[in-house]
C-alpha positions as CSV (number, residue, x, y, z in Angstrom):
1,F,0.7,-0.4,2.0
2,R,2.2,-3.7,0.3
3,P,1.2,-4.7,-3.6
4,L,1.0,-8.6,-4.0
5,G,4.4,-10.0,-4.3
6,M,6.8,-7.2,-2.3
7,I,8.6,-7.2,0.7
8,V,8.3,-4.1,2.4
9,Q,12.2,-3.4,3.1
10,Q,11.8,-0.1,4.8
11,A,9.0,2.4,5.4
12,M,9.0,6.0,7.1
13,S,6.3,8.3,7.5
14,N,5.1,11.7,9.1
15,P,1.5,12.1,8.5
16,T,1.4,16.0,9.2
17,E,1.0,18.4,6.5
18,K,3.9,18.6,4.7
19,G,5.2,15.8,6.2
20,K,6.8,13.1,3.8
21,F,6.6,9.3,3.6
22,Y,9.1,7.2,1.9
23,I,8.7,3.3,1.4
24,R,11.4,0.9,0.1
25,L,10.3,-2.4,-1.7
26,S,11.4,-5.6,-3.4
27,D,9.9,-7.9,-5.4
28,N,10.3,-11.7,-6.2
29,L,13.4,-10.9,-8.4
30,D,14.7,-9.0,-5.9
31,N,14.3,-5.6,-7.7
32,I,14.0,-2.2,-5.3
33,H,11.1,0.0,-5.8
34,T,10.8,3.4,-4.0
35,L,7.8,5.7,-3.6
36,E,8.0,8.8,-1.9
37,G,5.5,11.8,-1.5
38,Y,4.1,14.7,0.8
39,Y,1.4,14.8,2.7
40,L,-0.8,17.5,1.7
41,K,-3.9,17.1,3.6
42,V,-4.4,15.5,7.0
43,I,-7.7,15.2,8.8
44,Q,-7.8,13.0,11.8
45,N,-10.1,10.5,11.1
46,E,-11.5,11.6,8.0
47,K,-9.4,12.0,5.0
48,L,-5.2,12.0,3.6
49,Q,-4.4,13.6,0.5
50,F,-0.8,13.2,-0.8
51,T,1.7,13.1,-3.8
52,W,2.9,9.9,-5.0
53,H,6.4,9.9,-6.6
54,W,7.9,6.1,-8.1
55,L,11.8,7.2,-7.5
56,D,12.7,5.4,-11.2
57,E,9.6,7.5,-13.1
58,D,9.3,11.1,-13.6
59,H,6.0,11.2,-13.3
60,K,3.7,12.3,-10.0
61,S,0.4,11.6,-9.4
62,Q,-2.1,12.4,-6.3
63,V,-3.5,10.2,-3.8
64,E,-6.9,11.5,-1.7
65,I,-8.5,8.6,1.1
66,D,-11.6,9.5,2.5
67,F,-12.6,7.8,6.0
68,S,-16.4,7.7,7.4
69,A,-17.8,6.0,10.1
70,V,-20.4,3.0,9.1
71,N,-20.9,2.5,13.0
72,S,-18.5,1.8,15.6
73,E,-16.6,-0.9,14.4
74,T,-16.8,-0.3,10.4
75,T,-15.2,2.2,8.4
76,Q,-15.6,2.8,5.1
77,I,-12.8,3.9,2.9
78,Q,-13.2,6.0,-0.5
79,L,-10.0,5.9,-2.7
80,K,-9.0,8.5,-5.0
81,H,-6.0,8.4,-7.1
82,S,-5.2,10.8,-9.8
83,N,-3.4,12.2,-12.4
84,F,-1.6,8.9,-14.7
85,N,0.2,9.4,-17.4
86,D,-1.8,6.7,-19.5
87,D,-4.9,4.1,-19.5
88,E,-1.7,1.3,-18.7
89,D,-0.3,3.5,-15.8
90,Y,-4.0,3.9,-14.2
91,N,-4.7,0.0,-14.6
92,L,-1.6,-1.1,-12.9
93,H,-2.5,1.2,-10.0
94,Y,-5.8,0.0,-9.9
95,Q,-4.9,-3.4,-9.6
96,A,-2.3,-2.8,-7.0
97,W,-4.6,-1.1,-4.9
98,I,-7.1,-4.0,-5.0
99,T,-4.6,-6.0,-3.7
100,C,-2.9,-3.5,-0.8
101,L,-7.0,-2.7,-0.1
102,E,-7.7,-6.8,0.5
103,E,-4.4,-7.5,1.9
104,L,-5.5,-4.5,4.9
105,S,-8.8,-6.0,5.5
106,V,-7.3,-9.3,6.0
107,V,-4.4,-7.7,8.5
108,L,-7.1,-5.7,10.6
109,S,-9.6,-9.2,10.8
110,G,-6.7,-10.5,12.4
111,V,-6.5,-13.3,10.0
112,N,-2.9,-14.3,9.0
113,P,-2.4,-14.0,5.1
114,K,-0.8,-16.5,3.4
115,H,2.1,-15.0,0.5
């Protein structure tokens, strides 16, 4: 996880049901952004469901990711992020998830990303 232009400063994850994750990021202006959440459902190789909370905001949302094998080398990811405050919040997260998933694709392909 790393939105475009962000640097992961610290990350912790306990991917078990009721386990916590924590990600501390910095942007190009050295502003710190901290995200935390709790895993609600963890089914190995099938599903992750967790809460999503930026610590500088009151609002919490929820993410659900389903994984399905297309073949022995390819996995399809279906991501649903819900419970947004408004359309602007939705659009910001939509764009951030696109960049995160694009970067994941690059990392998994073994190509060195140029950021």
